[in-house]
C-alpha positions as CSV (number, residue, x, y, z in Angstrom):
1,X,13.6,-19.5,21.9
2,X,11.8,-17.1,19.5
3,X,8.3,-17.9,18.3
4,X,7.5,-17.3,14.6
5,X,4.3,-15.4,14.1
6,X,2.5,-13.0,11.7
7,X,1.1,-9.9,13.4
8,X,0.3,-6.3,12.6
9,X,2.4,-3.6,14.3
10,X,-0.5,-2.7,16.6
11,X,-1.1,-6.3,17.6
12,X,2.7,-6.8,18.2
13,X,2.7,-3.8,20.6
14,X,-0.4,-5.0,22.4
15,X,1.2,-8.5,22.7
16,X,4.3,-7.0,24.2
17,X,2.1,-5.1,26.7
18,X,0.4,-8.4,27.6
19,X,3.8,-10.1,28.1
20,X,5.0,-7.3,30.4
21,X,1.7,-7.2,32.4
22,X,1.8,-3.5,33.5
23,X,-0.2,-2.1,36.4
24,X,-2.5,0.4,34.7
25,X,-3.6,1.3,31.2
26,X,-5.4,4.6,30.6
27,X,-6.9,4.5,27.1
28,X,-9.1,6.4,24.7
29,X,-9.4,5.3,21.1
30,X,-8.2,7.1,18.0
31,X,-7.2,5.9,14.5
32,X,-4.8,4.3,13.8
33,X,-3.8,3.3,17.4
34,X,-7.3,2.1,18.4
35,X,-6.4,-1.6,17.9
36,X,-3.8,-1.4,20.7
37,X,-6.2,-0.8,23.6
38,X,-8.8,-2.9,21.8
39,X,-6.5,-6.0,21.8
40,X,-5.2,-5.3,25.2
41,X,-8.7,-4.9,26.7
42,X,-9.5,-8.4,25.5
43,X,-6.4,-9.6,27.3
44,X,-7.7,-7.9,30.5
45,X,-11.2,-9.3,30.0
46,X,-9.9,-12.8,29.5
47,X,-7.8,-12.6,32.6
48,X,-4.5,-12.9,30.7
49,X,-3.1,-9.8,32.5
50,X,-3.6,-8.2,35.9
51,X,-3.7,-4.7,34.5
52,X,-6.3,-2.2,35.7
53,X,-7.8,-1.0,32.4
54,X,-9.3,2.5,32.7
55,X,-11.5,3.6,29.8
56,X,-11.6,7.4,30.0
57,X,-13.4,10.2,28.2
58,X,-10.4,11.8,26.4
59,X,-6.7,11.4,25.7
60,X,-6.0,14.2,28.2
61,X,-7.6,12.0,30.8
62,X,-5.8,8.9,29.6
63,X,-2.4,10.6,30.2
64,X,-3.7,12.0,33.5
65,X,-4.6,8.4,34.6
66,X,-1.1,7.2,33.7
67,X,0.4,10.1,35.7
68,X,-1.6,9.2,38.8
69,X,-0.7,5.5,38.4
70,X,3.0,6.1,38.0
71,X,2.9,8.6,40.9
72,X,1.5,5.8,43.0
73,X,4.4,3.5,42.1
74,X,3.1,1.2,39.4
75,X,3.8,0.8,35.7
76,X,1.4,2.8,33.5
77,X,0.8,2.6,29.7
78,X,-1.3,4.1,27.0
79,X,-1.6,4.4,23.2
80,X,-2.6,7.2,20.9
81,X,-2.2,8.9,17.6
82,X,-2.4,12.3,15.9
83,X,-4.8,14.8,17.5
84,X,-5.1,12.5,20.5
85,X,-1.4,13.0,21.2
86,X,-1.8,16.7,20.9
87,X,-4.8,16.6,23.2
88,X,-2.4,14.9,25.7
89,X,0.2,17.6,25.2
90,X,-0.3,19.5,28.5
91,X,0.0,16.3,30.5
92,X,3.0,15.1,28.5
93,X,5.0,18.0,30.0
94,X,3.7,17.2,33.5
95,X,4.7,13.5,33.1
96,X,8.2,14.4,32.0
97,X,8.8,17.1,34.6
98,X,7.5,14.8,37.4
99,X,10.0,12.2,36.1
100,X,7.3,9.5,35.6
101,X,8.5,6.6,33.3
102,X,5.2,6.1,31.5
103,X,5.3,4.1,28.3
104,X,3.2,5.5,25.4
105,X,2.7,3.7,22.1
106,X,2.2,6.1,19.2
107,X,0.9,5.0,15.8
108,X,2.0,8.2,14.0
109,X,-0.6,10.0,11.9
110,X,-1.0,13.4,10.2
111,X,-2.5,16.2,12.2
112,X,-5.5,18.2,11.1
113,X,-6.1,20.3,9.2
114,X,-7.3,19.4,6.7
115,X,-8.5,16.2,8.3
116,X,-6.3,13.3,7.3
117,X,-6.0,9.8,8.9
118,X,-2.9,8.6,7.1
119,X,0.8,8.5,8.2
120,X,3.3,11.1,8.7
121,X,5.3,12.2,11.7
122,X,3.7,15.6,12.4
123,X,2.0,14.3,15.7
124,X,5.2,12.9,17.3
125,X,7.4,15.8,16.1
126,X,4.9,18.3,17.5
127,X,5.7,17.1,21.0
128,X,9.4,16.4,20.5
129,X,10.4,18.9,23.1
130,X,8.1,17.8,25.8
131,X,10.8,15.9,27.6
132,X,9.9,12.4,26.5
133,X,12.3,9.8,25.2
134,X,11.3,8.8,21.7
135,X,12.2,5.6,19.8
136,X,11.0,5.1,16.2
137,X,10.4,1.8,14.4
138,X,10.9,0.8,10.8
139,X,9.1,-2.5,10.9
140,X,6.6,-4.5,13.1
141,X,9.6,-6.4,14.5
142,X,11.3,-3.2,15.6
143,X,8.1,-1.9,17.1
144,X,7.8,-5.0,19.2
145,X,11.4,-5.0,20.2
146,X,11.4,-1.3,21.0
147,X,8.5,-1.9,23.3
148,X,10.3,-4.7,25.2
149,X,13.2,-2.4,25.8
150,X,11.3,0.8,26.5
151,X,10.5,0.3,30.2
152,X,14.0,-0.6,31.1
153,X,15.2,2.6,29.4
154,X,12.6,4.9,30.9
155,X,12.7,3.6,34.4
156,X,16.6,3.7,34.5
157,X,16.5,7.5,33.9
158,X,13.1,8.3,35.3
159,X,11.7,9.7,32.1
160,X,8.6,8.8,30.1
161,X,9.1,7.2,26.7
162,X,7.2,7.1,23.4
163,X,7.4,4.0,21.1
164,X,6.5,5.4,17.7
165,X,5.6,3.4,14.5
166,X,4.1,4.5,11.2
167,X,0.3,4.5,11.2
168,X,-1.3,1.9,8.8
169,X,2.1,1.3,7.1
170,X,3.2,-0.8,10.1
171,X,0.4,-0.5,12.6
172,X,-2.1,-2.4,10.3
173,X,0.1,-4.2,7.9
174,X,0.8,-7.9,8.8
175,X,4.4,-9.0,8.7
176,X,6.4,-12.1,9.8
177,X,7.7,-11.5,13.3
178,X,9.7,-13.2,16.0
179,X,8.1,-13.1,19.5
180,X,10.0,-14.0,22.6
181,X,8.6,-16.3,25.3
182,X,6.7,-14.4,28.0
183,X,8.7,-15.8,30.9
184,X,11.9,-14.5,29.2
185,X,10.3,-11.1,28.5
186,X,9.3,-10.6,32.1
187,X,12.8,-11.6,33.2
188,X,14.4,-9.1,30.8
189,X,12.0,-6.2,31.7
190,X,12.0,-7.0,35.4
191,X,9.6,-6.0,38.1
192,X,8.9,-2.4,38.8
193,X,9.8,-1.6,42.4
194,X,10.8,2.0,42.6
195,X,12.7,3.0,45.7
196,X,11.0,6.4,45.6
197,X,7.7,7.5,44.1
198,X,5.6,10.6,44.5
199,X,2.7,9.3,46.5
200,X,4.7,7.1,48.9
201,X,3.0,7.5,52.3
202,X,6.3,7.0,54.0
203,X,8.0,9.9,52.1
204,X,5.4,12.7,52.3
205,X,6.1,15.6,49.9
206,X,4.3,18.4,48.1
207,X,3.4,17.3,44.5
208,X,2.8,19.9,41.8
209,X,3.3,23.1,43.8
210,X,4.2,26.4,42.1
211,X,7.9,26.4,41.3
212,X,9.5,29.8,41.8
213,X,12.5,30.9,39.8
214,X,14.7,29.8,42.7
215,X,13.9,26.1,41.9
216,X,12.4,25.8,38.4
217,X,15.7,26.0,36.4
218,X,17.4,23.3,38.5
219,X,14.4,21.0,37.9
220,X,14.8,21.5,34.1
221,X,18.6,20.9,34.4
222,X,17.9,17.6,36.1
223,X,15.6,16.6,33.2
224,X,18.2,17.6,30.7
225,X,20.8,15.4,32.5
226,X,18.4,12.5,32.4
227,X,18.0,12.9,28.7
228,X,21.8,12.9,28.3
229,X,22.2,9.9,30.5
230,X,19.6,8.0,28.4
231,X,22.0,7.7,25.5
232,X,24.2,5.2,27.4
233,X,21.2,3.4,28.8
234,X,19.6,2.9,25.4
235,X,22.9,1.4,24.1
236,X,23.4,-0.8,27.2
237,X,19.8,-2.1,27.1
238,X,20.1,-2.8,23.3
239,X,23.3,-4.7,23.9
240,X,21.6,-6.9,26.5
241,X,18.7,-7.4,24.2
242,X,21.0,-8.4,21.4
243,X,22.7,-10.9,23.6
244,X,19.3,-12.4,24.4
245,X,17.6,-12.3,21.0
246,X,20.3,-11.8,18.4
247,X,18.6,-8.6,17.2
248,X,20.9,-5.6,17.6
249,X,19.8,-1.9,17.9
250,X,21.4,1.4,18.7
251,X,20.7,5.1,18.5
252,X,21.1,4.9,14.7
253,X,21.4,2.3,12.1
254,X,23.7,2.8,9.1
255,X,23.5,1.3,5.6
256,X,26.4,1.4,3.2
257,X,28.0,4.4,4.9
258,X,31.6,3.2,5.0
259,X,32.5,4.7,1.7
260,X,29.3,6.7,0.9
261,X,29.7,10.0,-0.9
262,X,26.1,11.0,-0.6
263,X,23.6,9.9,2.1
264,X,20.1,10.4,3.4
265,X,18.9,10.6,7.0
266,X,15.5,9.1,7.6
267,X,13.1,7.8,10.2
268,X,10.5,5.0,10.2
269,X,9.2,2.7,7.6
270,X,10.5,4.7,4.6
271,X,13.9,3.4,5.6
272,X,12.9,0.2,3.9
273,X,12.3,1.9,0.6
274,X,15.5,3.8,0.9
275,X,17.4,0.6,1.6
276,X,16.1,-1.0,-1.6
277,X,17.0,2.2,-3.6
278,X,20.5,2.1,-2.2
279,X,20.8,-1.6,-3.2
280,X,19.9,-0.7,-6.8
281,X,22.1,2.4,-7.0
282,X,25.1,0.5,-5.5
283,X,24.7,-2.1,-8.2
284,X,25.2,0.8,-10.7
285,X,28.4,1.8,-8.9
286,X,26.9,4.8,-7.0
287,X,28.4,5.4,-3.5
288,X,25.2,6.1,-1.6
289,X,24.2,5.4,1.9
290,X,21.6,5.9,4.6
291,X,21.4,6.8,8.3
292,X,18.2,5.6,10.0
293,X,17.4,7.3,13.2
294,X,16.0,5.0,15.9
295,X,16.3,7.4,18.9
296,X,15.1,10.9,18.1
297,X,15.1,11.8,21.8
298,X,17.8,11.7,22.9
299,X,19.0,13.0,19.5
300,X,22.1,11.0,18.3
301,X,24.1,14.1,17.2
302,X,27.6,12.6,17.8
303,X,26.7,9.4,16.0
304,X,25.2,11.2,13.0
305,X,28.2,13.5,12.8
306,X,30.6,10.6,12.9
307,X,28.7,8.8,10.1
308,X,28.6,12.0,7.9
309,X,32.1,13.2,8.4
310,X,33.4,11.9,5.0
311,X,30.2,12.4,3.0
312,X,30.1,15.2,0.4
313,X,26.3,15.8,0.5
314,X,23.3,14.6,2.5
315,X,19.6,15.0,2.6
316,X,17.6,15.0,5.8
317,X,14.2,13.4,5.1
318,X,11.4,14.8,7.3
319,X,7.9,13.3,7.2
320,X,6.6,16.6,8.6
321,X,7.4,20.3,8.4
322,X,8.3,22.7,11.1
323,X,6.8,25.5,9.0
324,X,9.7,27.8,9.8
325,X,10.3,28.7,6.2
326,X,13.7,27.0,6.5
327,X,13.7,23.2,7.1
328,X,12.3,20.2,8.9
329,X,13.3,19.1,12.4
330,X,15.7,16.3,11.4
331,X,17.7,18.7,9.2
332,X,17.8,21.4,11.9
333,X,19.0,19.0,14.5
334,X,21.5,17.3,12.2
335,X,23.1,20.6,11.2
336,X,23.3,21.6,14.8
337,X,25.0,18.3,15.6
338,X,27.5,18.7,12.8
339,X,28.4,22.2,13.9
340,X,28.7,21.1,17.6
341,X,31.0,18.3,16.6
342,X,33.2,20.3,14.3
343,X,32.1,18.7,11.0
344,X,31.8,21.3,8.3
345,X,32.4,19.3,5.1
346,X,29.1,17.9,3.9
347,X,26.5,20.0,2.0
348,X,23.0,19.4,3.3
349,X,19.5,19.8,2.1
350,X,16.1,19.4,3.8
351,X,13.5,17.4,2.1
352,X,9.9,17.4,3.3
353,X,8.1,14.2,2.1
354,X,5.2,11.8,2.6
355,X,2.8,14.3,4.3
356,X,-0.7,13.0,4.9
357,X,0.3,9.5,3.6
358,X,1.8,10.6,0.2
359,X,3.6,7.6,-1.2
360,X,7.4,7.5,-1.1
361,X,8.7,5.2,-3.8
362,X,12.0,4.0,-4.9
363,X,11.7,6.6,-7.7
364,X,11.3,9.2,-5.0
365,X,14.5,8.3,-3.2
366,X,16.3,8.0,-6.6
367,X,15.4,11.6,-7.2
368,X,16.9,12.7,-3.9
369,X,20.1,10.8,-4.6
370,X,20.3,12.4,-8.1
371,X,20.0,15.8,-6.5
372,X,22.7,14.9,-4.0
373,X,25.0,13.7,-6.8
374,X,24.8,17.1,-8.5
375,X,25.5,18.9,-5.2
376,X,28.5,16.6,-4.5
377,X,29.9,17.4,-8.0
378,X,29.4,21.1,-7.9
379,X,29.8,21.9,-4.2
380,X,26.6,24.0,-4.5
381,X,23.6,23.1,-2.4
382,X,21.2,25.5,-4.1
383,X,17.8,25.6,-2.4
384,X,18.1,23.7,0.8
385,X,14.4,23.6,1.7
386,X,12.6,21.3,-0.7
387,X,9.3,19.3,-1.0
388,X,9.5,15.9,-2.6
389,X,6.9,14.6,-5.0
390,X,4.6,17.6,-4.7
391,X,2.6,19.2,-7.4
392,X,3.9,22.8,-7.4
């Protein structure tokens, strides 16, 4: 039976960690994720978990600690944000290539410079090609639920996984939430007893040797296959989670897409603002809709293409910029997905918004839908690379 509570997103994630009781946490504080290891260290100190908590001197060391722990065959976790995630970057690639299912909680925050501690997705998107699975949450509830599902997903395909939420917007805001009973959580997540792990004394092997061209590409092909396999695993775990809790998730979530003529594609907490905007515009007879991406890695190209096939115009909403003089990452991946799936009808534009914590309001999303309505009517996209709510 679910337990009604009021928690911040950070506290919800830390509570999920406590319920799972992992083997090792390597941690170094950085705003706005600091509360996660702070709460969890209290659980360790109070004897509520058996986790070995290792306070290190940097985020690079925190991920190195997790790599060593997973290589030894135990569950390892960490949490970080912003520049801390970038400081981990070298070891993120090592974790993925060594196929170590580490679980990393990321409270997303803008990257320097200039220095900014508020939310956008520039940190997570900067490491989107490091080989990690990536799930994004709109609400505190989704952050908690994603974390409960994360280890099942990562361990099934032997890939590390990031559980991302919006810094301060969900990480620090308190919301009503439904928690599951700890005994049921541990039954759902299961014990971690890998049949093979890198430092198994009974299966000696060389770890981290130089990989020549004869072997390197095959290693990467295996990583790519694991990412492909993860799509089905995410769906299967979500279905099992829904049967248990009644809360259903997938690779994407759609809102009013059945007859939508224009649509936005978005990630994270801004989906709530978009949902309210759609409600208001629908009341005015506007056929508008939304696709919320939950799984950015693996990218749900087929699912997005299917959702957009009858749409006249769409906007990909990126809370960061690739600085490629062309578009943000969601737009680039969406267009590639449409092309690969033979969908050529919708006109698309790329909107960069919310950088450094810039507010996104109902009025902001209304502006996007107004632009899309004009594109749908004229068939002309015009400038496809746009910034939203910026003083030009």
